[in-house]
C-alpha positions in Angstrom: -38.0 -4.2 -47.2 -39.2 -0.8 -45.7 -41.6 0.0 -43.4 -43.2 3.6 -43.0 -45.6 4.7 -40.0 -46.5 7.7 -37.8 -45.9 7.5 -34.4 -46.9 9.6 -31.5 -44.5 10.2 -28.5 -44.6 12.1 -25.2 -42.2 14.7 -24.7 -41.8 17.6 -22.1 -45.3 17.1 -21.0 -46.7 17.3 -24.7 -47.5 14.8 -27.5 -45.8 15.1 -30.7 -45.8 13.3 -34.1 -43.0 11.7 -36.1 -42.7 9.9 -39.4 -40.6 6.8 -39.1 -39.2 4.6 -41.9 -37.4 1.2 -41.1 -35.3 -0.3 -43.8 -33.9 -3.8 -43.4 -30.9 -4.4 -45.2 -28.7 -7.4 -44.7 -30.3 -8.1 -41.5 -29.7 -4.6 -39.8 -32.7 -2.5 -39.1 -31.9 1.4 -40.4 -34.3 4.0 -38.7 -35.0 7.4 -40.3 -37.2 9.7 -38.2 -38.6 13.1 -39.2 -40.3 15.3 -36.5 -43.0 17.4 -37.9 -43.4 20.0 -34.9 -41.3 23.3 -35.3 -40.7 23.5 -31.4 -38.5 20.5 -31.7 -36.5 21.8 -34.5 -34.5 23.7 -31.6 -33.2 20.3 -30.5 -33.1 18.3 -33.7 -32.1 21.3 -36.0 -32.9 19.5 -39.4 -36.0 17.7 -37.9 -34.2 14.3 -38.8 -32.9 11.5 -36.8 -31.0 8.5 -38.4 -29.6 5.5 -36.7 -28.7 1.7 -37.5 -30.0 -1.0 -35.0 -32.6 -1.2 -32.6 -30.5 0.3 -29.8 -28.4 2.6 -32.2 -30.3 5.8 -30.7 -28.0 5.4 -27.6 -25.0 6.2 -29.8 -26.2 9.4 -31.1 -24.4 12.4 -29.8 -26.9 14.8 -28.3 -25.9 18.4 -27.8 -27.7 18.6 -24.4 -29.7 16.4 -21.6 -32.9 17.8 -23.2 -32.0 16.6 -26.8 -31.0 13.3 -25.3 -34.5 12.9 -23.7 -36.2 13.6 -27.0 -34.4 11.2 -28.8 -35.1 8.4 -26.1 -38.7 9.3 -26.3 -39.1 8.8 -30.0 -37.0 5.3 -29.7 -39.6 4.3 -27.0 -42.5 4.9 -29.1 -40.9 3.4 -32.1 -40.1 0.2 -29.9 -43.9 -0.1 -29.1 -44.5 -0.4 -32.8 -41.8 -2.9 -33.4 -43.2 -5.1 -30.6 -46.9 -5.0 -32.1 -46.4 -6.3 -35.5 -49.3 -6.4 -37.9 
């Protein structure tokens, strides 16, 4: 089963949008995130972020602290969507 939604997240004193796809396979959540703003491509060069498991974003190797902060900001926004199920 897949779930697709957009989310807004705060990063560096600005609000950005991302498209999130969550696919559940064999009881594991797989996250695919696409950021839309060109400014963020400096931190996520291909504009994509993929991880498995709710806390899988913590295992993503970031090039620097700013990129890690971006990844965490997106994950916090996604977590809000997961706790408010339709």
